[in-house]
C-alpha positions in Angstrom: 0.0 0.0 0.0 1.4 3.5 -0.9 2.6 5.6 2.0 0.3 8.4 3.2 1.6 11.8 1.9 2.6 12.9 5.4 4.3 9.5 6.1 6.2 9.9 2.8 7.4 13.4 3.9 8.6 11.9 7.2 10.3 9.1 5.3 12.2 11.6 3.1 13.3 13.5 6.3 14.7 10.5 7.9 11.6 9.3 9.7 11.0 12.2 12.1 9.9 15.9 11.8 8.7 18.7 14.0 5.3 20.3 13.7 7.0 23.4 12.2 8.5 21.3 9.4 5.3 19.5 8.6 3.3 22.7 8.6 5.3 23.8 5.5 3.3 21.4 3.5 0.2 20.3 5.5 -2.5 21.9 7.6 -2.9 21.2 11.3 -6.1 19.3 10.4 -4.3 17.0 7.9 -1.6 16.2 10.4 -4.1 15.4 13.2 -6.1 13.2 10.8 -2.9 11.3 9.8 -2.2 10.7 13.5 -5.8 9.6 14.2 -5.7 7.2 11.2 -2.4 5.6 12.4 -0.2 6.7 9.5 2.1 8.7 11.7 2.9 8.9 15.4 2.9 11.9 17.7 5.8 10.8 19.9 6.2 14.0 21.8 4.6 17.5 21.9 5.3 19.1 18.5 7.3 16.0 17.2 6.1 13.4 14.8 7.5 10.0 13.6 6.6 7.2 11.4 4.5 4.6 13.1 7.0 1.8 12.3 9.0 2.5 15.5 6.0 2.0 17.7 5.1 -1.2 15.7 8.6 -2.6 16.4 8.2 -2.0 20.2 4.8 -3.6 20.2 6.1 -6.7 18.4 9.1 -6.9 20.8 6.8 -6.8 23.9 4.5 -9.4 22.5 7.3 -11.8 21.5 9.5 -11.1 24.6 12.1 -9.8 22.2 14.4 -6.7 21.8 14.1 -3.9 19.2 17.5 -3.6 17.5 19.4 -1.8 14.7 17.4 0.6 12.5 14.1 0.0 14.5 16.0 0.8 17.7 17.4 4.0 16.0 13.8 4.9 15.0 12.6 4.3 18.5 15.1 6.9 19.8 13.9 9.4 17.2 17.0 9.4 15.1 16.9 10.2 11.4 17.7 7.3 9.0 18.8 7.0 5.4 16.4 4.1 4.9 13.5 3.1 7.1 13.4 -0.7 7.9 10.8 -2.4 5.7 10.0 -4.7 8.7 10.5 -4.2 12.4 14.0 -5.4 13.3 14.0 -7.4 16.5 16.2 -9.9 18.2 15.4 -13.0 20.3 17.6 -15.2 22.5 19.4 -18.0 20.7 17.4 -21.2 20.6 14.1 -19.4 20.8 11.4 -20.7 18.4 9.7 -18.1 16.3 6.5 -18.8 14.3 6.6 -18.6 10.6 4.1 -15.7 10.7 6.4 -13.7 12.9 9.4 -14.4 10.8 7.5 -13.2 7.8 6.2 -10.0 9.5 9.5 -9.1 11.3 13.2 -9.2 10.5 14.2 -11.5 13.3 17.8 -12.2 14.4 18.9 -14.6 17.1 21.6 -13.3 19.5 22.6 -13.1 23.2 22.2 -9.6 24.5 23.7 -8.9 28.0 21.7 -6.7 30.4 24.1 -3.8 29.9 23.2 -3.8 26.2 19.6 -3.0 26.9 17.7 0.1 28.0 14.7 -1.4 29.8 13.6 -4.8 28.6 12.9 -4.3 24.9 15.4 -2.0 23.2 19.1 -1.8 22.9 20.9 1.1 24.5 21.8 4.1 22.2 25.5 3.3 21.9 24.8 -0.4 21.3 22.3 0.5 18.7 24.9 2.7 16.8 27.5 -0.1 17.0 25.1 -2.8 15.8 24.1 -0.6 12.9 27.8 -0.1 12.1 28.3 -3.9 12.0 25.3 -4.8 9.7 24.5 -1.8 7.6 26.3 -0.3 4.6 28.8 2.4 5.7 26.8 5.4 4.4 23.6 4.2 6.2 25.5 3.4 9.4 27.2 6.8 9.3 23.8 8.5 9.0 22.6 6.7 12.2 25.8 7.6 14.1 25.6 11.3 13.0 22.0 11.4 14.2 22.8 9.8 17.5 25.6 12.3 18.2 23.4 15.2 17.1 20.6 14.1 19.5 23.0 14.0 22.4 22.0 10.3 23.1 25.6 9.2 22.4 28.9 11.0 22.9 31.8 10.7 20.5 34.2 9.2 23.0 31.6 6.8 24.2 31.1 5.6 20.7 34.8 5.2 20.0 35.3 3.1 23.2 32.3 0.9 22.3 33.7 0.4 18.8 37.1 -0.6 20.2 35.4 -3.2 22.4 33.9 -5.0 19.4 35.3 -8.4 18.6 37.9 -8.5 15.8 35.6 -9.6 13.0 33.6 -6.4 13.0 35.9 -3.9 14.8 37.2 -2.2 11.7 33.7 -1.4 10.5 32.6 -0.1 13.9 35.8 2.0 14.3 35.4 3.5 10.8 31.9 4.7 11.7 33.0 6.0 15.1 35.9 7.8 13.6 33.9 9.7 11.0 30.6 10.3 12.9 30.0 14.0 13.3 27.2 15.7 15.3 27.3 18.7 12.9 25.7 16.8 10.1 22.2 18.1 9.7 20.4 15.1 8.1 20.9 11.7 6.6 21.2 13.1 3.1 24.2 15.1 4.1 25.7 12.1 6.0 25.4 10.0 2.9 27.1 12.6 0.7 30.0 12.8 3.2 30.2 9.0 3.3 30.7 8.9 -0.5 33.4 11.6 -0.2 35.4 9.6 2.3 36.4 7.1 -0.5 38.0 9.9 -2.5 41.7 10.3 -1.9 42.7 13.8 -0.9 39.2 15.1 -0.1 38.1 15.9 3.4 34.7 17.4 3.6 33.4 18.8 6.9 29.8 19.6 7.6 28.4 23.0 8.4 31.7 24.9 8.6 31.1 28.7 9.2 32.6 30.8 6.4 32.6 34.6 6.3 31.6 36.2 3.0 30.6 39.8 2.1 30.3 40.6 5.8 27.9 37.6 6.5 28.5 34.1 7.9 27.3 31.3 5.7 27.3 27.6 6.4 27.7 25.4 3.3 26.5 21.8 3.8 30.0 20.4 3.3 33.4 22.0 2.6 37.0 21.2 2.2 38.7 24.4 3.3 42.1 23.4 2.0 40.9 22.6 -1.5 38.2 25.3 -1.6 35.5 22.8 -2.5 32.0 23.3 -1.3 29.2 20.6 -1.7 25.6 21.5 -1.4 23.1 18.7 -0.8 19.9 19.9 -2.6 16.6 18.2 -2.2 12.9 19.1 -2.6 12.3 18.3 1.0 15.0 20.7 2.3 15.0 23.5 -0.3 11.4 24.4 -1.2 10.4 27.6 0.6 11.0 31.1 -1.0 13.2 32.0 2.0 15.4 28.9 1.6 15.8 29.4 -2.1 16.9 33.0 -1.4 19.4 31.8 1.1 20.7 29.1 -1.3 21.2 31.6 -4.1 23.0 34.0 -1.9 25.3 31.2 -0.6 26.1 29.8 -4.1 26.9 33.2 -5.5 29.1 34.3 -2.7 31.0 31.0 -2.7 31.6 31.3 -6.4 32.8 34.9 -6.2 35.1 33.8 -3.4 36.8 31.3 -5.6 35.1 28.2 -4.2 34.3 25.3 -6.5 30.7 24.6 -5.7 29.2 21.1 -6.4 25.5 20.4 -6.0 24.2 16.9 -5.4 20.5 16.0 -5.5 18.9 13.6 -3.1 18.3 11.0 -5.9 21.9 11.2 -7.0 23.2 10.6 -3.5 20.9 7.7 -2.9 20.9 6.0 -6.4 23.9 7.3 -8.4 26.7 7.1 -5.9 29.3 6.1 -8.4 28.6 9.2 -10.4 28.7 11.4 -7.3 32.1 9.9 -6.3 33.5 10.5 -9.8 32.5 14.2 -9.6 34.4 14.5 -6.3 37.4 12.8 -7.9 37.3 15.2 -10.8 36.9 18.1 -8.5 40.1 17.1 -6.6 42.0 16.7 -9.9 40.8 20.1 -11.0 42.0 21.7 -7.7 45.4 20.0 -8.2 45.8 21.9 -11.5 44.0 25.1 -10.3 44.8 25.7 -6.6 42.3 27.4 -4.4 42.9 31.1 -3.8 40.4 32.4 -1.3 39.1 35.7 -2.3 35.6 36.1 -1.0 34.4 39.7 -1.4 33.9 41.8 1.6 
């Protein structure tokens, strides 16, 4: 069944949104109706989420199981690159699970010690990030880790220590996510673009760095201040209002006049054409090697 329009908007924003964000596109009555019909969940005053997180918790309680990985991240209100198509839950090893539950839920069998749990039915925030680092593609796991740090649920040092404690088989994956996780990343889209860039030799993009131009401070999505490369992550969901378009045009123009090489990446390109995006980054680095950056922002 197709997603409800408000649920689709939440999905594009990583699974969660504030009332102010939703009111850009929907009336208060439409939002209330979507909640009443079960399409979205009002998980706190002024904050809304996809109902899938609540579904996972209900399943875990019924099955005496634990909400894990992406479903646990959604439970904590973190924004995800991809919402889990089925609730992701774990049961103790040796537990029998009915065929119906295996079809409805993504079930794994594992031993989870008490210290890995918050309450009885969900992994702790730091365990959730580490688990995602072990089983998800790097870009998706980085989006989870960025969101966890941004929320304040997990601290960078805490994540690094937890990654170091992972057994040898998955330690490298966990450490890579912990090393590059950054609370400054604004959303999963931006996290995915940065994840792509990390495979490009010589490029080091940082999120939301403050730059002064023409007497104003601007914050490009991602910048390499040594190479003078700025990357803007442009999507319909994040760049639709007249005010935002005005801000974007000001930023792009000032960056260009200041000698920055500005690259724009769409949401669909970041999610579905990562090879091409990576190639543009590689070509940008090659260009900068032949045409070095000379900062000269006006003002």
